[in-house]
C-alpha positions as semicolon CSV with decimal commas, in nm:
position;residue;x (nm);y (nm);z (nm)
1;X;-0,617;5,731;5,885
2;X;-0,758;5,395;5,993
3;X;-0,556;5,097;6,100
4;X;-0,289;4,961;5,866
5;X;-0,425;4,657;5,687
6;X;-0,173;4,374;5,701
7;X;-0,127;4,056;5,499
8;X;0,089;3,772;5,633
9;X;0,234;3,546;5,364
10;X;0,341;3,207;5,503
11;X;0,163;3,072;5,812
12;X;0,434;2,850;5,963
13;X;0,602;2,884;6,301
14;X;0,750;3,233;6,279
15;X;0,413;3,373;6,167
16;X;0,230;3,176;6,437
17;X;0,460;3,271;6,725
18;X;0,571;3,621;6,626
19;X;0,413;3,804;6,334
20;X;0,043;3,722;6,376
21;X;0,016;3,770;6,755
22;X;0,234;4,083;6,746
23;X;0,028;4,245;6,468
24;X;-0,286;4,151;6,660
25;X;-0,143;4,321;6,971
26;X;-0,053;4,642;6,786
27;X;-0,334;4,902;6,806
28;X;-0,230;5,060;6,473
29;X;-0,262;4,737;6,273
30;X;-0,524;4,485;6,174
31;X;-0,462;4,149;6,008
32;X;-0,666;4,164;5,688
33;X;-0,534;3,861;5,501
34;X;-0,323;3,550;5,545
35;X;-0,172;3,323;5,283
36;X;-0,028;2,973;5,285
37;X;0,008;2,710;5,015
38;X;-0,160;2,471;5,259
39;X;-0,525;2,573;5,243
40;X;-0,614;2,435;5,590
41;X;-0,329;2,628;5,751
42;X;-0,434;2,956;5,588
43;X;-0,799;2,898;5,680
44;X;-0,718;2,815;6,041
45;X;-0,524;3,143;6,083
46;X;-0,787;3,340;5,892
47;X;-1,055;3,218;6,131
48;X;-0,841;3,296;6,435
49;X;-0,773;3,655;6,327
50;X;-1,095;3,726;6,130
51;X;-0,893;3,768;5,812
52;X;-0,933;3,657;5,452
53;X;-0,752;3,334;5,355
54;X;-0,548;3,296;5,035
55;X;-0,339;3,012;4,894
56;X;-0,182;3,235;4,627
57;X;0,033;3,531;4,732
58;X;-0,029;3,694;4,392
59;X;-0,401;3,708;4,473
60;X;-0,334;3,854;4,816
61;X;-0,108;4,121;4,662
62;X;-0,379;4,213;4,412
63;X;-0,596;4,335;4,703
64;X;-0,546;4,714;4,693
65;X;-0,680;4,759;5,045
66;X;-0,375;4,586;5,197
67;X;-0,108;4,834;5,307
68;X;0,176;4,607;5,419
69;X;0,281;4,243;5,427
70;X;0,506;4,012;5,626
71;X;0,698;3,757;5,421
72;X;0,732;3,445;5,639
73;X;0,803;3,184;5,373
74;X;1,097;2,951;5,311
75;X;1,416;3,145;5,232
76;X;1,419;3,089;4,856
77;X;1,087;3,273;4,823
78;X;1,185;3,582;5,025
79;X;1,318;3,781;4,730
80;X;1,051;3,706;4,465
81;X;0,758;3,764;4,703
82;X;0,913;4,078;4,856
83;X;0,980;4,229;4,512
84;X;0,627;4,144;4,392
85;X;0,479;4,299;4,708
86;X;0,682;4,621;4,678
87;X;0,583;4,650;4,310
88;X;0,222;4,604;4,418
89;X;0,264;4,907;4,644
90;X;0,287;4,729;4,980
91;X;0,538;4,794;5,258
92;X;0,729;4,473;5,337
93;X;0,865;4,312;5,652
94;X;1,077;4,017;5,534
95;X;1,208;3,737;5,752
96;X;1,581;3,668;5,765
97;X;1,801;3,585;5,582
98;X;1,653;3,842;5,345
99;X;1,770;3,657;5,033
100;X;1,997;3,377;4,914
101;X;2,228;3,592;4,698
102;X;2,368;3,943;4,678
103;X;2,186;3,999;4,345
104;X;1,848;3,915;4,500
105;X;1,913;4,138;4,802
106;X;2,008;4,428;4,572
107;X;1,694;4,373;4,363
108;X;1,480;4,389;4,680
109;X;1,642;4,717;4,788
110;X;1,595;4,859;4,436
111;X;1,226;4,759;4,434
112;X;1,182;4,937;4,768
113;X;1,346;5,254;4,637
114;X;1,147;5,252;4,313
115;X;0,811;5,189;4,483
116;X;0,878;5,434;4,767
117;X;0,763;5,162;5,009
118;X;0,941;5,049;5,325
119;X;1,148;4,731;5,336
120;X;1,247;4,602;5,679
121;X;1,430;4,278;5,760
122;X;1,319;4,093;6,075
123;X;1,649;4,089;6,265
124;X;1,512;4,089;6,618
125;X;1,841;4,056;6,809
126;X;1,901;4,431;6,792
127;X;1,595;4,498;7,009
128;X;1,677;4,259;7,295
129;X;1,722;4,477;7,609
130;X;2,063;4,329;7,697
131;X;2,191;4,392;7,345
132;X;2,065;4,753;7,345
133;X;2,233;4,814;7,683
134;X;2,560;4,649;7,573
135;X;2,578;4,874;7,267
136;X;2,515;5,181;7,488
137;X;2,802;5,081;7,719
138;X;3,036;5,023;7,424
139;X;2,939;5,356;7,262
140;X;2,989;5,541;7,592
141;X;3,357;5,439;7,593
142;X;3,329;5,265;7,932
143;X;3,452;4,936;7,787
144;X;3,741;5,109;7,605
145;X;3,897;4,977;7,287
146;X;3,749;4,644;7,177
147;X;3,990;4,357;7,111
148;X;3,792;4,038;7,067
149;X;3,456;3,861;7,093
150;X;3,287;3,526;7,078
151;X;2,924;3,467;6,997
152;X;2,709;3,157;6,956
153;X;2,355;3,082;6,854
154;X;2,254;2,722;6,883
155;X;1,962;2,499;6,974
156;X;1,850;2,146;6,907
157;X;1,730;2,225;6,556
158;X;1,422;2,350;6,371
159;X;1,240;2,018;6,400
160;X;1,146;2,120;6,755
161;X;1,016;2,455;6,635
162;X;0,908;2,436;6,273
163;X;0,545;2,371;6,183
164;X;0,651;2,063;5,982
165;X;0,901;1,908;6,223
166;X;1,167;1,694;6,054
167;X;0,984;1,740;5,719
168;X;1,047;2,112;5,739
169;X;1,176;2,322;5,448
170;X;1,461;2,422;5,684
171;X;1,635;2,091;5,599
172;X;1,595;2,116;5,220
173;X;1,870;2,302;5,038
174;X;1,642;2,378;4,742
175;X;1,414;2,579;4,973
176;X;1,638;2,693;5,258
177;X;1,963;2,740;5,061
178;X;2,156;2,741;5,391
179;X;2,091;2,570;5,723
180;X;2,206;2,683;6,068
181;X;2,412;2,966;5,916
182;X;2,100;3,114;5,754
183;X;1,867;3,035;6,041
184;X;2,093;3,146;6,327
185;X;2,429;3,266;6,193
186;X;2,280;3,563;6,008
187;X;2,115;3,678;6,333
188;X;2,455;3,690;6,497
189;X;2,637;3,861;6,209
190;X;2,367;4,127;6,231
191;X;2,404;4,150;6,609
192;X;2,784;4,179;6,592
193;X;2,761;4,458;6,334
194;X;2,515;4,636;6,565
195;X;2,710;4,585;6,890
196;X;3,058;4,658;6,757
197;X;2,921;4,934;6,533
198;X;3,154;4,847;6,248
199;X;3,158;4,624;5,944
200;X;3,299;4,272;5,929
201;X;3,562;4,264;5,654
202;X;3,712;3,911;5,653
203;X;3,578;3,563;5,727
204;X;3,722;3,215;5,766
205;X;3,489;2,924;5,834
206;X;3,417;2,557;5,875
207;X;3,058;2,473;5,779
208;X;2,947;2,113;5,835
209;X;2,635;1,900;5,808
210;X;2,707;1,647;6,080
211;X;2,413;1,644;6,319
212;X;2,097;1,588;6,115
213;X;1,993;1,288;5,906
214;X;1,775;1,344;5,597
215;X;1,911;1,696;5,557
216;X;2,129;1,849;5,285
217;X;2,208;2,178;5,462
218;X;2,468;2,281;5,720
219;X;2,386;2,228;6,087
220;X;2,716;2,325;6,251
221;X;2,930;2,621;6,158
222;X;3,221;2,798;6,324
223;X;3,353;3,121;6,175
224;X;3,643;3,350;6,253
225;X;3,559;3,713;6,180
226;X;3,765;4,029;6,156
227;X;3,624;4,383;6,156
228;X;3,749;4,695;5,981
229;X;3,937;4,817;6,291
230;X;4,087;4,473;6,356
231;X;3,858;4,331;6,623
232;X;3,869;3,952;6,584
233;X;3,640;3,683;6,718
234;X;3,438;3,370;6,657
235;X;3,079;3,299;6,564
236;X;2,922;2,955;6,609
237;X;2,584;2,864;6,461
238;X;2,446;2,522;6,540
239;X;2,147;2,293;6,538
240;X;2,329;2,044;6,762
241;X;2,299;2,214;7,103
242;X;2,065;1,936;7,200
243;X;2,001;2,011;7,567
244;X;1,971;2,387;7,583
245;X;1,962;2,694;7,361
246;X;2,271;2,917;7,367
247;X;2,244;3,275;7,244
248;X;2,544;3,427;7,422
249;X;2,791;3,695;7,318
250;X;3,106;3,795;7,505
251;X;3,304;4,104;7,415
252;X;3,657;4,160;7,544
253;X;3,759;4,525;7,580
254;X;4,037;4,734;7,725
255;X;3,854;4,813;8,053
256;X;3,599;4,533;8,083
257;X;3,452;4,207;7,962
258;X;3,086;4,228;7,858
259;X;2,888;3,905;7,892
260;X;2,554;3,912;7,712
261;X;2,288;3,642;7,757
262;X;2,555;3,426;7,917
263;X;2,392;3,375;8,260
264;X;2,051;3,230;8,357
265;X;1,954;3,530;8,574
266;X;2,155;3,828;8,458
267;X;2,107;3,903;8,090
268;X;2,409;4,135;8,098
269;X;2,718;4,113;8,316
270;X;3,003;4,361;8,294
271;X;3,327;4,258;8,460
272;X;3,556;4,560;8,496
273;X;3,935;4,536;8,511
274;X;3,913;4,730;8,839
275;X;3,752;4,423;8,997
276;X;3,397;4,562;8,996
277;X;3,120;4,347;8,844
278;X;2,784;4,492;8,742
279;X;2,492;4,254;8,690
280;X;2,190;4,371;8,493
281;X;1,849;4,202;8,508
282;X;1,693;4,331;8,188
283;X;1,430;4,067;8,117
284;X;1,489;3,755;7,916
285;X;1,572;3,732;7,550
286;X;1,292;3,617;7,321
287;X;1,337;3,251;7,267
288;X;1,159;2,954;7,120
289;X;1,161;2,816;7,475
290;X;0,891;2,931;7,716
291;X;0,968;3,230;7,933
292;X;1,127;3,452;7,669
293;X;1,016;3,813;7,639
294;X;0,667;3,851;7,500
295;X;0,737;4,072;7,201
296;X;1,027;4,071;6,958
297;X;0,950;4,443;6,891
298;X;1,009;4,378;6,520
299;X;0,642;4,428;6,426
300;X;0,608;4,744;6,637
301;X;0,921;4,896;6,479
302;X;0,794;4,808;6,130
303;X;0,453;4,971;6,192
304;X;0,626;5,274;6,345
305;X;0,846;5,323;6,035
306;X;0,541;5,313;5,804
307;X;0,344;5,563;6,014
308;X;0,636;5,799;6,078
309;X;0,782;5,774;5,727
310;X;1,125;5,713;5,883
311;X;1,387;5,457;5,779
312;X;1,304;5,112;5,923
313;X;1,506;4,996;6,226
314;X;1,669;4,726;6,009
315;X;1,672;4,845;5,648
316;X;1,724;4,633;5,337
317;X;2,085;4,762;5,321
318;X;2,147;4,648;5,679
319;X;1,995;4,309;5,604
320;X;2,216;4,276;5,298
321;X;2,536;4,362;5,489
322;X;2,457;4,089;5,743
323;X;2,377;3,842;5,463
324;X;2,708;3,919;5,287
325;X;2,902;3,796;5,593
326;X;2,715;3,464;5,578
327;X;2,776;3,432;5,202
328;X;3,148;3,500;5,263
329;X;3,150;3,225;5,529
330;X;3,002;2,976;5,281
331;X;3,261;3,076;5,023
332;X;3,542;3,042;5,277
333;X;3,434;2,688;5,360
334;X;3,416;2,596;4,989
335;X;3,751;2,750;4,893
336;X;3,930;2,669;5,220
337;X;4,057;3,026;5,232
338;X;3,997;3,354;5,413
339;X;3,736;3,553;5,220
340;X;3,693;3,930;5,210
341;X;3,333;4,040;5,261
342;X;3,209;4,226;4,953
């Protein structure tokens, strides 16, 4: 079998910085087509990667030679494009949050099952070395029973990162549906589910839009979460960490405190009750800032699942469970009550 022929739909920042270069670096894949509603943007990427340029995703999906696609569009288009791609017989890697409703997420999973094609959601936090190591330590029992956690994901906002700056779709509710909670919060709900290895069952939240002008989405959210075994903690998602990105998680256990991405040099620090501290230098987390790790591993894991026929590293079901926590947080803020996660 030759290389997998890939189409990338949406040529904004995440495609530019992650999907396109990571497909190009994977020996099993070749970028066959790119699509963007802005013709110049599609053509520029097509020239760079010797691919065919499209402005209509329907036309790209009609090309039978394409095996798989990445969906890197604004959030509101994730579900319709993913479903169309699966029905067209393509494997799909979809950016997060996978959808803007439970119904859409379920329809995406159903389309994957019916087509027999893979659906993976691009939650990259699970592959960060410090996160992998932290989960190993927790699973080994060295940390003991888990009691509490706090996690944050914040930076100065998508205007510093998005291809369109302050005009970005990220700030438009009609296209993004949610702001910082969808951009960053869903990454951390997915990470917490992975690290703690249990489901989040209840959510209370405050979700505000206080930091950005000309925006109708949230940019600051703080949530209180409870898991099935009763571990409680907080999650903050923000576009108002103006000076520096924060992507830290701290887990408080019976025998130790685990500090993940909470120190400039040591990506993982374990402080044991016995007084011992273990510092791990595991390479930096991928970040929009310079100096992050080179690959998010998302693309490699996606390609691997297609070639091996195995379940993707982050399946549609996993993506949906992480989305449901975010939807519960939005509902909690609206109803001013604690909400059970469906």
